[in-house]
N, C-alpha and C positions, 0 to 999 in steps of 0.2 A: 504494499498501499503505500502510495507517494504521501507523506506527511504535509505537502503542500494543496494537495486537492483533495483529503480525506474529508468523510462527511461529518464535518465538525456540529452538524446541528442534531446527531444523534444521543450527544454527552454535552452538557455546557455546563460550567466552562472544558474545554477540551480536556482530555485524561492524555498520558504519555500514549502515542498512537506506533502499534507496531508495524514497522518499517518491513515490506517483503518486494522481492525485486518482481515477482508477479502479484499484481493485483488479485486480490480474492482467492487464486489457484495456490500461490505460493503458500501460504499460511495453512491453507486446506490441507494440502499435501504432507506436510510437515506435521500438522495435529492427526491426520488419520493416520500415519505412520505410526508416531508413539504420543498421543495426548500428555500423557504424565510429564514426561523428560521434557517434552518441548514448551507446555504450561510451564515447569521449574524454571526452565534456563531464560524463557520470558520475564520470569519474575525477578530472576537473579539480575535481569539487565534493565527493564523498566523499572522495578519495584511492584509494591502490593496492589497497584490500580492502574488499569491498562485497557485500551480498546484494541480488540485485534479482529480481521475480516475471515473469517473462515468459511470459504465457499458461497462468498454473500452475504454469510449471519453476521451481524454485528453483535460481537459478545465484550460487553462490558465485566470484567474479568476482577473480581472483590479476592484478595487474600488477607488483609489487615485486621485485626481483633475487632475493630469499632466498626470497618465495610462489612463483616461477617454479621456484625449484631442487626447493622440497618439491612443488611438481605434478608436474613430471616423474619424480620419485623413487618415486612411490605404486606400490606391488606392485598388480599386476591383480587380486589375489584381494579386495584392501579397494576399490578403486576401478577401473571397469572401464572403460577404452578400448573396448575391444570392444561392451560392450552400450551405452555413449553413442552410439556410431555406429550401431547398429543401430538406437535408437530415432529419430535424426536421419534415416537414409536410409528408414525405415519408411514415412515419409509419404508417399513414392513409390512405393518398390518394394515388389511384392507379397511376404508373409512367404515364401511357399516358397521362393524364391529363397535367403533367407538360410538357411534351414534345412538345404539340401542343400550349402550351401557349406564349402568346405574351405578353410581360409587358409593351410595350409602351402603349399599350389600357387602361391601368390604367390612363396615363398622358392624353391622347387623350380625354377620356369618362368625366374625370375631369376638362376640362377648364371652364376657367370662362363663356362663351359664352352660357353654357348650363346648367348654372346652372338656370336659369328662367324657361326652361321646368321642369328642377327636381323639383323646387319648385311646378310648378303649378301641375303635376303629384303626389307630395305627398300629397298639399293638399286634392285634389280629393281622395285618398285613405283614408284619415282620416276620411273624412267625412263620408265614408262608414264604415270603421273598428271599429270608435268609438263607433257606435250603439250598439256593442254588449257588451261595460265595465261596466254598470251600478252594483253595487254589490261589492262583495270581490273578490280580484283577487291576484295572486302572480306575483309582480310587476315585476319581471325581466323575469319571462319565458311569460308576457303580453306583454312585449315592445317586447322582441325578435321575437313573431310571429306577431307583429304589422308591425315592421321593415322587417322580411321576406317578408309580403306580398305588403310594400312599395316598397323594392327590387325587386320582378318581374314585379313589373309597372316600375322601373326606368330601370333596366340593363335585361330586355327581353322586355316586351312592355306592352302599359295599358290592355290590354286582359288578360295577363297573371295573374293580380293580382283580376280576376274577379272569383266569385265559378262558378264551382267548381274546375276550373282550379289549383288556389292557393294553393287549400288545398295538390292536387294530388301532386305539385311541392315541398310542405312543407314535405309532406311526406317521399319522396325520397332524397332531399337535409337533411333532422336530419340523416339519415345513413352517410351522408360525415361528418356530423359535426367534424370540429378538435377540438374543446371546450372540447368535450367530452373526448376526449384522455388526454389533460390538467388537467381537475378535476379530473378524475379517470384512473388513470395510466392501471388498470385490463382490461379496454377499447380497449388499445392498443395491450394487449396481447391477448385479445380475436380477434382483426382483423389479427393480425399475425398468431397466429393457423387456423383459418378459409382460410388465404392465400387471403383475401378482397375479398371474395366471396360475401358480401352483398353490399360493395362498389360497385364492378361490374357492379351487378345488379341494382343498384340505377345508376350507370351512363348510362348504356342503357336504363332504363326508361326515365331518363331526355331528352336522346336523341330522342326517338321515339316522348315524348311529344312536343318536339320543332320541329320535324320534321311535327309532324301534324299540329301545331300551324303555321308554315311558309307557310303551302298550303292555308290558310284562311287569312292572313293577307298580305299588303303591304310590302313586302321585298324590293323593287325598290327603296325606299326614304330615305335614311340614317339620316335623321333629324328628322324622324316620332320617331323611336323607336332604342334602340338599338340592337334588334335583327336585324332591318333592317341595321344599320349601319356595325354589323360583317358579314352579308351577301357580304356588299360591298366590306368589309376588306378583305375578304377571295375569291374575286369574279374570282381569277384567279385560282383556283384549281377546280378538278373536281366535279362534284355534291354529290359524296359520302364523297370525303377529305374534302370538303367545310362544309357538314352537320356535319363532324364530327369534324372539329376544332370552328365551331358555339358553339357547344355543350359543348366542354371540355373548352373554354374560359369562356361562360357564367356561368360556374359553379366555377371558379375561382375568376369571378368577382363578383358575390353574394355571394360566400365563405367571400370574403376579405372586403366586404362590413358590413359583419354580426360579423365579428371576433372580434370587440373593442366596435363598435359604440353602439350597443343596450344596454351593459351593464353600458357605460358611461351613457346616456340617462336615464336609470333607478337611477344610483346614485345621479346624478341631483336632480330628484325628490324627493327621498330619502333625501337628505341633504334638501332641501327645506321644507318637511316635519317633519324635526327631531328642526327648528329652526324658530321660528315665524317672528322674526326680519329679517331672510332672507326671509322668503315669502311674507314680507311686501315690502323689497325692489326690488322682481322681480316682483311684482304686480303693485308695482307703475312704474317700468321702462315698461312694458305693456302699463300702462295707456297713459304716457307719448309719446309710439309710435303711440297709437290711435290719440291722441289730434292731432299729426304733420302729420302723413300718414292720417287718415281717417281712416273710421269704417272695411275696407277691409286690415288694414296694415298687417295682416299675410302671404298676398298674396304679400307682397312687398320686395324684396332682401333690398332695401334700409334700411325700417323699421327693418328688422330683422339685418341688419348691424348696426345700431343705440344701439341694446342692448347689450353694452358693459359690463355690471354686468353679464351677463349670461354668457359672454367668460369667466368671472373669475370663475365663478360656474363650467364651464365645464374643464377648466384647472385645477382646484384643484381638482375635483372630480377623474378625471382622474389619476392626480398627486399621489393619495392617493391608488387608486384602482388599479393602472398600475401593472400588474404581467409579462411581457413580459422579455424575455430572449434576450440579444444582442450577436448574434453569428457572429464570423467570421470564415472560413473555411481557413486554411492559405496554399497557394497554392508554395507561394516560401519563401525560408527566410526573415523576416521583422523585422526592428527595432521597438520594444517598451521602450518609454521613461517614468519613471516612478520616485517618489522623492529617491528612494533607488538604481537609476543608471539606465543603458541601457541594456535590455533584448534581444536577438535574439530568435522568435518563428521560427519553422522550420515544412514543412508541416510534419502531421500528427497530429496536435493540433490546437485545438478551440480558439481563445481569444474570453472571455467574460464577462459581467456584468450583473446582474440580477437587474431589477430596481428598484423591489420592496426594495431593500437591500439600494440603493442609495438616492431614492429619500424620506428615512426621517432620513438624515443622520445627523441633529441636531436637538435639543430641540421643536425647533421653527416649523421646518419643521414635525415634528409629529403631529402636531396639523390641525385638518380643519380650513381654514378662508379662504374666496374668495380673501380678500384683500391682502392674498400673491401674487396676480397678478394683473398687471395692463393690461386690456384686454387681451391678450392672452400672456402677457411677465411678467414673474416671477421678482420679485423686485430684483434688481440688489446686494442689501444688502443681501441678502438670499445665494448667490450663489457666492461669493467675490472669490472664487480662481478658477472660471470658469465657463461657461455656462453648461459643460456636465455634474456636478456634480449631475443636477436632469433633467430626461429626461418623457417628454409624448408623443409627436409627433416624438419623434427621432429627430439627429442633422446632419446636411452635406448633402450630396449626396442623403443620404438613408432616409433622414426624408420622413413622411408620405406626400403624395402629396393631400390627401384628409382633412387637416386641415379644409380649409375654407368651403369644403363640409361640414363637422363636426358639424362645427357651424350652419350653417343654417339648418342642418335638427334636431339638438339638441333643438334650439328656434323654429323652426316652430310645433313640436311635444308637445312641454310644454306650448306653446302657446294654441295649438288647445286643449289639459288635461283640461288648468284652464279656458278655455273662457267656457268649456261644464259641466266641473264637477267641487264638491268641495270635493276633495281628503282628504282623512285621514289615517294616518300612523297606525296601528292596532299592528304590531311587536314590541316588547318592544327593542329588542339588534339586531341592524343592521350593521354589520360590514364586510369589505372586507376579504373573505378567505387567511388564509394565504397558504394555502395548494395548491393552484392552480399554474399552470404555463404556462405562456402566456397568451395574451391577456389583458384587462381589467377585473380583477377580480367579478365575482357575490357574492354574501352577502353568509357567510358562514352560515348561518339560513336562512330559507326562509322569504322572506319580503312581510307581509301581508299588504294589502291596501284597504281602503272602497273607493269605487267612489260613490258619492253621487251628482245627476244631480241636476244642477242648475235649480231653478223655474224661 
């Protein structure tokens, strides 16, 4: 971008403007190649506040404590998180899925009263799915498949987690997988080139599977399954529109469930296997839970809630592997307060920060240590200038509503794995990818784990 011809009206007064040899394209290629390293480089060159053009998207980047506090406090009607997320995800997902989505469902389905049912279904699927795990596995792929199958049981109905239906569903949900676009930008180009034909076919196939399933299971009792809950939720629509809305919301719910959680759980397992002292602390906590709650402790929410070290493990693992970009699409002029003064961001710009840049902002925070957390809270001395400096499940009104559910799921899966297996890490180097943008990163290289059944 030529500084002398930059669109100064997007942010006033003009912040530092990233100069690139190729307007729009130059910054875009560097950003797509390695967003974490590129924005770290720009931060070192331009400071904590700057404007960069990425393929025509004007990103007003904030990394200072005061700037981040201002970002997370912006009202949705001025700078929209929802519309920015739509713009990002719509490269891959067909528009009609978003138009039918009811975001309130995420909060309703994650209500505390539903957790006991979810835990029971999770343990039911785990008992079946782990039968095929003995031997050598790529652990991110294995846990992703496991979480998909659990998700079909939770967010559709128990029958959807059974063979062969869950494998049929997986085949089509894999086509819609947003992560592929984040890990490999060429996937996005292919999607756009083909006008989302593969994605459209996958949506149609999922809707057909759900319609057939609805004829076989009870959809009149919302407490029985999510499929029944959705049929009740959209009961006022005619049958064709109801089936369509049920399918589109099922897709969104399952994609949201999978987007971060499977990689987070995989990282907890990897970190445990990389350090024997950490593994012993975890196993001791499991033993304490069994002594307190009995042999069936894995099936008790109270027992899982008592695993505070496991909470620290999940939070620290997510912190270091987090690659999400926080975006706000400016709808009306809004003020951003930073250490360098106050800026006005105008429509046409996105206010943003990349979590993988800020989450390792100090030498201490660059290293893995579960004791950086007390339960699920980062020690105050590590973020003395404000809690927004580091983000795992987000801040403010847009914080992830699934945090408690995620802790429950991580604890249930890890406890089941270690009850049945003695896992061993085969891969020598396992570290989060810096090239991924969005969600919790996979390992940069395949992470091989050997699963030896306990005698």
